[in-house]
MARMARNU-840438 format. One record per residue (C-alpha): x, y, z; residue in three letters. Coordinates in steps of 0.001 Angstrom, whole numbers, padded with zeros to 6 digits. Each point is the difference from the previous one (the first is absolute). Layout:
# residues N
       x       y       z vexvex
       X       Y       Z    ala
...
***
This chain:
# residues 337
       x       y       z vexvex
  020091 -078110 -037808    met
 -001966 -003179  000615    arg
 -001712  001570  003033    ile
 -000902  003077 -002046    leu
 -001326 -002172 -002825    arg
 -002132 -002110  002345    asn
 -001263  003106  001769    gly
 -000953  001614 -003307    ala
 -001814 -003188 -001047    leu
 -002009 -000014  003239    leu
 -000866  003669 -000383    ile
 -001345 -000704 -003502    ile
 -001830 -003288  000600    leu
 -001619  000522  003410    ile
 -001938  003194 -000847    pro
 -001295 -001701 -003163    ile
 -001255 -002876  002136    leu
 -001381  002300  002703    glu
 -001783  002586 -002092    tyr
 -001076 -002023 -003045    phe
  000119 -003790  000403    val
 -001268 -000451  003587    ile
 -002944  002439 -000310    pro
 -001046 -001684 -003254    arg
  000153 -003499  001497    leu
 -001985  001023  003078    thr
 -002561  001999 -001900    gly
  000989  003288  001637    ala
  000565  001545 -003421    ser
 -003745 -000384 -000677    lys
 -001013  001869  003126    ser
 -000551  003307 -001752    ile
 -002644  000882  002569    ser
  002646  000046  002737    ile
  002180  002414 -001957    leu
 -003004  002126 -000903    ala
 -000890  000427  003674    lys
  003513  000757  001227    val
  000215  002851  002493    asn
  002586  002458 -001347    ile
  000309  001761  003353    phe
  001127 -003217  001691    tyr
  002472 -000691 -002812    leu
  001566  003420  000542    val
 -000046 -000539  003776    leu
  001798 -003323 -000490    gly
  002757  001767 -001930    val
  000264  002687  002705    val
  000264 -002634  002744    leu
  002760 -001804 -001906    glu
  001858  003294 -000388    ala
 -000434  000496  003745    gly
  001546 -003424  000639    ala
  003054  000952 -002072    leu
  000293  003318  001844    leu
 -000228 -001824  003349    ala
  002920 -002225 -001020    tyr
  002045  003058 -000954    ala
 -000780  001466  003428    leu
  001123 -003308  001534    leu
  003293  000397 -001864    thr
  000294  003581  001247    lys
 -000690 -001037  003602    ser
  002949 -002416  000170    val
  002508  002338 -001666    leu
  001870  002865  001727    pro
 -001595  003452  000083    lys
  002270  001271 -002789    asp
 -001188 -002722 -002398    ser
 -001487  000841 -003439    pro
 -003418  001627 -000169    arg
 -003142 -002096 -000072    ile
 -000509  000683 -003721    gly
  003447 -001389 -000796    thr
 -000565 -003046  002209    leu
 -003343 -000616 -001699    leu
  001720  000046 -003400    arg
  002705 -002363  001266    ile
 -002615 -002409  001347    asn
 -001972  000127 -003256    met
  003176 -000775 -001958    ser
  000817 -003004  002183    thr
 -003614 -001199 -000079    leu
  000016  000170 -003790    ser
  003133 -002143 -000206    leu
 -001374 -002524  002517    ser
 -003115 -000343 -002168    his
  002088 -000820 -003062    val
  002781 -002254  001297    leu
 -000519 -003222  001984    pro
  001868 -000549  003241    gly
 -002304  001613  002536    gly
  001071  003425  001231    thr
  003732 -000594 -000592    ala
  000290  001864 -003350    pro
 -002016  002935  001321    gly
  002003  000154  003230    ser
  003270  000105 -001943    ala
 -001315  002885 -002101    leu
 -001396  001722  003091    gly
  003402 -000182  001674    tyr
  001691  001591 -003004    arg
 -002606  002757 -000346    leu
  000099  000840  003715    leu
  003792  000198  000120    thr
  000030  002068 -003202    asn
 -002247  002489  001804    arg
  002404  000419  002893    gly
 -001200 -002706  002396    val
  002947 -001826  001557    ser
  000523 -003658 -000843    ala
 -000750 -000991  003593    thr
 -003216  002008  000184    asn
 -001155 -001285 -003395    ala
  000601 -003610  001050    thr
 -001731  000575  003327    phe
 -002955  001700 -001696    cys
 -000584 -002783 -002518    leu
  000386 -002731  002623    ala
 -002211  001700  002581    thr
 -002874  000942 -002294    glu
  000036 -003505 -001487    gly
 -000073 -001672  003415    ile
 -002592  002415  001391    gly
 -002273 -000310 -003023    ser
  000109 -003813  000033    ala
 -000644 -000007  003750    leu
 -003115  002165 -000340    ile
 -001376 -002076 -002904    leu
  000263 -003221  001983    asn
 -001589  001587  003065    ile
 -002908  001186 -002180    ile
 -000391 -003522 -001414    leu
  000038 -001696  003408    trp
 -002464  002454  001548    ile
 -002321 -000421 -003006    ser
  000195 -003806  000107    leu
 -000718 -000145  003727    ile
 -002831  002546 -000226    ala
 -001624 -001871 -002908    ser
 -000193 -003372  001793    ile
 -003457  000705  001560    pro
 -001402  000892 -003428    phe
  001615 -002550 -002313    his
  001253 -003548  000026    ser
  003661  000544 -000835    ile
  000558 -003202 -001986    thr
  001789  001362 -003063    asn
  003511 -001523  000044    pro
  001411  003281 -001313    leu
 -000882  001634  003321    tyr
  002031 -002575  001862    gly
  002938  000355 -002390    ile
 -000111  003793  000267    ala
 -000299 -000183  003791    ala
  003016 -002320  000227    val
  002057  002173 -002363    ile
 -001092  003055  001964    gly
  000992 -001608  003296    ala
  003388 -000986 -001415    leu
  000539  003515 -001327    leu
 -001012  001530  003325    leu
  002439 -002301  001780    gly
  002765  000844 -002461    leu
 -000669  003733  000282    leu
 -000040 -000186  003799    ala
  003271 -001933 -000064    ala
  001597  002564 -002322    leu
 -001121  002900  002173    ile
  001318 -001667  003163    leu
  003203 -001005 -001762    leu
  000772  003541 -001092    phe
 -001148  001777  003160    thr
  000948 -002475  002741    arg
  002378 -002471 -001613    gly
  002300  002167 -002090    glu
  003089 -002113  000694    glu
 -001801 -003147 -001127    his
 -001036  001789 -003203    ala
  003578  001116 -000582    val
  001218 -003574  000478    gly
 -002483 -001311 -002566    ile
  000907  002733 -002491    ile
  003708 -000702  000507    asn
 -000537 -003657 -000832    thr
 -001956  000856 -003146    ile
  002395  002739 -001143    ala
  003040 -002296  000173    arg
 -001586 -002253 -002623    lys
 -000964  002808 -002402    met
  002497  001437 -002505    pro
  000340  003759 -000538    phe
 -001532  000731  003408    ile
  001927  001937  002624    ser
 -000659 -001769  003288    glu
  000919  003040  002102    glu
 -002219  002409 -001937    lys
 -002918 -002423 -000046    leu
  000239 -000429  003776    val
  000225  003783  000419    ala
 -003128  000413 -002127    ala
 -001869 -002589  002090    ile
  001060  001721  003240    arg
 -001221  003339 -001370    asn
 -003362 -001468 -001021    val
 -000343 -001674  003411    ala
  000764  003329  001660    gly
 -002650  001770 -002082    arg
 -002570 -002687  000870    met
  000767  000392  003687    asp
 -000419  003780 -000313    glu
 -003345 -000444 -001760    leu
 -001193 -002461  002661    ala
  000795  002567  002707    gln
 -001607  002891 -001895    asp
 -003687 -000707  000627    arg
 -001148  003011 -002008    his
  001734 -001179 -003180    arg
 -000979 -003608  000661    met
 -003688  000867  000333    val
  000107  002115 -003155    his
  001663 -002821 -001949    ala
 -002568 -002565  001168    leu
 -002919  002336 -000752    val
  001202  000669 -003553    trp
  000668 -003706 -000601    ala
 -003498 -000826  001234    cys
 -001605  002723 -002130    leu
  001882 -001224 -003062    asn
 -001629 -003441  000229    trp
 -003432  001169  001156    leu
 -000313  002660 -002713    leu
  001027 -002552 -002617    asp
 -002596 -002461  001342    ala
 -002586  002804  000060    ala
  000777  000666 -003663    ser
 -000843 -003625 -000837    leu
 -003192  000221  002090    trp
 -001127  003146 -001834    val
  000771 -001434 -003449    phe
 -002254 -002979  000732    ile
 -002644  002355  001388    leu
  000191  001981 -003255    ala
 -001395 -003039 -001818    phe
 -002893 -000430  002404    gly
  001144 -002330  002804    lys
  000477  001130  003593    leu
  002496 -002447  001503    val
  000378 -000406  003749    ser
  003215  001847  000955    pro
  000995 -002995  002127    leu
 -000448 -002424 -002911    asp
  001971  002299 -002254    leu
  002885  000284  002476    leu
  000193 -003797  000274    val
  000143 -000394 -003785    ala
  002394  002930 -000343    tyr
  002306 -001213  002770    gly
  000160 -003579 -001296    val
  000725  001180 -003555    ala
  002748  002421  000988    asn
  001696 -002334  002476    val
  000156 -002781 -002606    leu
  001215  002535 -002585    ala
  003149  000392  002114    val
  001237 -003216 -001644    ile
  001984  001430 -002960    pro
 -001638 -002026 -002770    ile
 -001053  002908 -002197    thr
  000735  003762  000065    pro
 -002151  001749  002593    gly
 -002112 -003114  000585    gly
 -001361  000270 -003547    leu
 -002548 -002756 -000554    gly
  000378 -001214  003591    val
 -001952  002844  001603    ile
 -002732 -000111 -002653    glu
 -000172 -003798  000179    gly
 -000626  000144  003755    ile
 -002139  003136  000302    leu
 -002594 -000936 -002634    ile
 -001016 -003476  001272    pro
  000294  001059  003654    thr
 -002290  002991 -000474    leu
 -002349 -002190 -002032    asn
 -000033 -002484  002878    gly
 -000986  002834  002350    phe
 -003058  000746 -002147    gly
  001255  002414 -002652    thr
 -001408 -000975 -003424    pro
  002763 -001445 -002176    lys
 -000373  002612 -002750    asn
  000221  002871  002469    ile
  002944 -001615  001803    ala
  001897 -000371 -003285    ile
 -000722  003487 -001323    ile
  000523  001678  003385    gly
  003326 -001722  000685    val
  001301  000624 -003533    leu
 -000977  003684  000235    ala
  001796  000225  003354    tyr
  003108 -001708 -001352    arg
  000028  002347 -002970    leu
  000576  002856  002454    val
  001953 -001956  002610    asn
  002383 -001867 -002322    phe
 -000052  001155 -003629    trp
 -000258  003797  000141    ile
  002980  000343  002421    pro
  002268 -001568 -002660    ile
 -000077  002902 -002504    pro
 -000410  002564  002790    val
  003081 -001394  001732    gly
  001895  000099 -003281    gly
 -000779  003695 -000338    val
  000953  000768  003611    thr
  003297 -001827 -000513    tyr
  000769  002221 -002987    leu
 -000796  003109  002064    thr
  002436 -001217  002653    leu
  002682 -000895 -002515    lys
 -000159  003129 -002143    phe
 -001743  002526  002256    gly
  001578  002470  002380    lys
  000914 -001167  003469    gly
  002782 -000932  002337    thr
  002207 -002770 -001280    arg
  002754 -001164  002272    val
  002156 -002903 -001138    pro
 -000537 -002691  002612    ala
  001216 -003536  000386    thr
 -001261 -002809  002112    ser
  003313 -000393  001752    gly
 -000301 -003771 -000319    ile
  001736 -001138 -003120    gly
  002932  002393 -000069    glu
  003598 -000735  000851    asp
***
């Protein structure tokens, strides 16, 4: 209850600060001329690009599931439901992943495949984001003096995440017995957890990862969709800023976008709320975007990227809960006797 209460308080206070207090303090609320000159076409295009990013993530989900998995429309609704929850509750992607697991298994996906899907798309997505950040940082060195300490922090966090992801991939695909040993040690110290079933689940996930690594066609598709998910989302931000009259260098935008999203991985607020805005606005301003345009453009982007998915995800969850579809009782096979 305390987590829910704190999450609700953040959801109430941060948008008030973002959309009313900060613009007033910075003078952005007086920039009527910026709003009067907004390009409606680019605003609509920004929304379309964000929708494309969400569709790309659903296709990523589809690419790592078996061929008899739910249709893309169902997976899109599941992803929207989990995204909505992740934007409301703190704790990173954990609450959304738990809901995603339940919704996938309720739609006939086996517990093993659901676990593998959530783990793989999370690892793959994080891997692509950090690669985008590193490429952008390296490519921007000839054009900018990279002295902002946030870049260094993000680069270090990104390097640590890349190392961790590489270690996890190697552990599950080449060091299965070591992974089993670690899980055994952890399971013995946890009540209500069946050691045998947890180990079996880990072996199944490791087997699925090995299969995916050997299936180049599926692997390429998964990486392409993960890449498109991030690039379309970044393009949405770029277009929203363009809608208010500033053409930002795509390279500068990717640096700002990558730094903000890598640092947002730290589960301080739901969905990086306040963190992403607090990094994007000054970073874009430092790259030459007028402060008023940076504020209005980023807030417009976050309205579509963060806020609108909350009610939309709530509706899609209701369609999954009460609509027609396959529902197969499924258990994780971990906590049962």
